[in-house]
C-alpha positions in Angstrom: -8.8 20.6 -0.8 -8.8 16.8 -1.5 -8.1 14.8 1.2 -6.9 11.3 1.2 -7.1 8.3 3.6 -5.6 5.2 4.3 -3.4 3.0 6.5 -2.5 -0.4 6.9 -4.2 -4.5 7.0 -4.2 -4.3 11.0 -5.4 -1.0 11.5 -2.5 -0.1 13.8 -1.4 2.8 11.5 -3.6 5.1 9.8 -2.8 8.5 7.6 -4.6 11.1 6.3 -3.4 13.5 2.7 -4.5 17.3 2.4 -3.6 18.3 -0.7 -3.5 17.2 -4.8 -1.5 14.0 -5.3 0.4 14.2 -8.6 3.0 11.8 -9.0 1.9 8.1 -8.7 3.7 5.7 -10.1 5.4 2.0 -10.5 8.9 1.8 -9.5 10.8 -1.9 -10.6 14.1 -1.5 -8.3 15.6 -4.8 -6.5 14.9 -2.4 -3.4 11.8 -1.5 -4.1 10.6 -5.6 -5.2 12.2 -6.5 -1.7 10.9 -4.1 0.3 7.3 -4.6 -0.4 7.8 -8.6 -1.4 6.3 -8.1 -5.2 7.3 -7.5 -8.6 7.3 -4.1 -8.4 5.9 -0.5 -5.5 3.3 1.7 -6.4 4.0 4.2 -4.3 2.2 8.3 -4.6 4.8 10.7 -3.5 3.2 13.1 -0.8 5.5 16.1 -2.2 2.8 19.5 -1.6 0.5 17.7 0.3 0.1 17.9 3.8 0.7 13.9 5.2 -0.1 13.2 8.7 -0.2 10.3 10.7 -4.0 10.0 12.7 -2.9 7.1 14.0 -0.1 4.7 15.2 3.5 5.2 14.9 5.5 3.4 11.7 8.1 1.4 12.1 11.4 2.6 9.9 14.2 0.5 8.2 16.9 1.7 6.7 16.9 0.8 3.3 20.2 2.8 1.8 22.3 5.6 3.2 18.9 7.9 1.9 16.3 5.7 1.9 13.8 4.6 5.1 10.9 2.2 4.9 8.2 3.0 7.3 5.8 -0.4 8.0 3.7 -1.4 10.2 5.0 -3.1 13.3 2.0 -4.7 14.0 0.9 -6.6 10.3 3.7 -5.3 8.3 2.2 -3.7 5.8 4.8 -1.7 4.3 3.6 1.7 4.0 6.3 4.6 3.2 9.6 5.5 1.0 11.1 8.4 2.8 14.1 9.8 1.0 15.5 13.2 0.6 12.5 14.3 -1.7 9.6 13.6 0.6 7.8 10.7 1.3 5.7 8.3 -0.8 3.3 6.4 0.7 2.2 2.9 -1.4 -0.7 2.6 -3.8 -2.2 0.0 -2.1 -2.6 1.3 2.1 -4.5 4.2 0.3 -8.5 3.9 1.3 -9.4 4.7 -2.6 -6.2 3.4 -4.3 -8.2 3.7 -8.1 -8.4 7.5 -7.5 -4.3 7.5 -7.7 -3.4 5.8 -11.0 0.5 5.2 -11.3 2.2 7.9 -14.2 5.6 6.9 -14.9 7.7 3.7 -14.3 10.9 4.0 -11.9 13.9 1.5 -12.2 12.6 -0.2 -15.2 16.5 -1.6 -15.3 15.1 -4.4 -12.6 11.9 -5.2 -14.6 11.0 -8.5 -14.3 10.3 -9.4 -17.8 7.0 -11.3 -17.6 5.4 -7.6 -15.5 4.4 -6.5 -18.8 2.6 -9.5 -19.9 0.2 -10.2 -16.8 -2.5 -8.4 -18.0 -2.5 -11.2 -20.6 -3.0 -14.2 -17.9 -6.4 -16.2 -16.8 -8.1 -14.0 -14.9 -10.6 -15.9 -11.9 -12.7 -14.1 -9.5 -12.4 -15.9 -6.2 -14.9 -17.7 -5.8 -14.1 -19.9 -8.6 -11.7 -21.4 -6.6 -14.2 -23.0 -3.4 -13.9 -26.4 -5.5 -10.1 -26.4 -4.5 -10.3 -24.5 -1.2 -14.0 -25.1 0.2 -12.5 -22.3 3.1 -13.0 -19.3 0.9 -17.0 -19.7 1.4 -16.4 -19.1 5.0 -13.9 -16.2 5.6 -14.1 -13.8 8.1 -11.7 -10.7 6.9 -10.6 -9.0 10.2 -8.7 -6.1 7.7 -9.6 -3.4 9.1 -11.8 -1.0 6.6 -11.7 1.3 4.1 -12.1 4.7 6.0 -11.0 6.1 9.2 -12.6 4.4 12.7 -12.5 6.1 15.6 -11.8 2.8 17.2 -10.1 -0.8 16.1 -10.7 -3.6 16.3 -14.4 -2.9 16.0 -16.4 -4.4 19.6 -17.5 -7.4 18.9 -21.7 -7.7 19.2 -22.4 -10.6 21.8 
């Protein structure tokens, strides 16, 4: 059986999905744009698989008469889209989001025109900004790692 894990940015919420995940999508509707604070929402349906929350409790906002949006109340990470047809998890919240490439786009009536051209933009490595933002050389991440931990935050070494 395939097992997927993931969680929020701060580590207060963790989840586990057991089973095959086949329905990975991108939604362009305005409600998803607002919920994710992004041009679109990448979501993975958990229908037919076993979803369990292994750490913390998802806070929910009722975004419509049918849907709830789950998020971490500590760090704000968007985590779920919950509707009568099941629960979908934010693709980026999985520990290995590359394992779940989208197969369909929904809400294309709300798609922002430039989204299809994002791949043509110039790309730069983070370190290439060091002249304009020298602080990037001293960044220490407090983000939860992309794997389960027994406790979090990790104990700091003296």
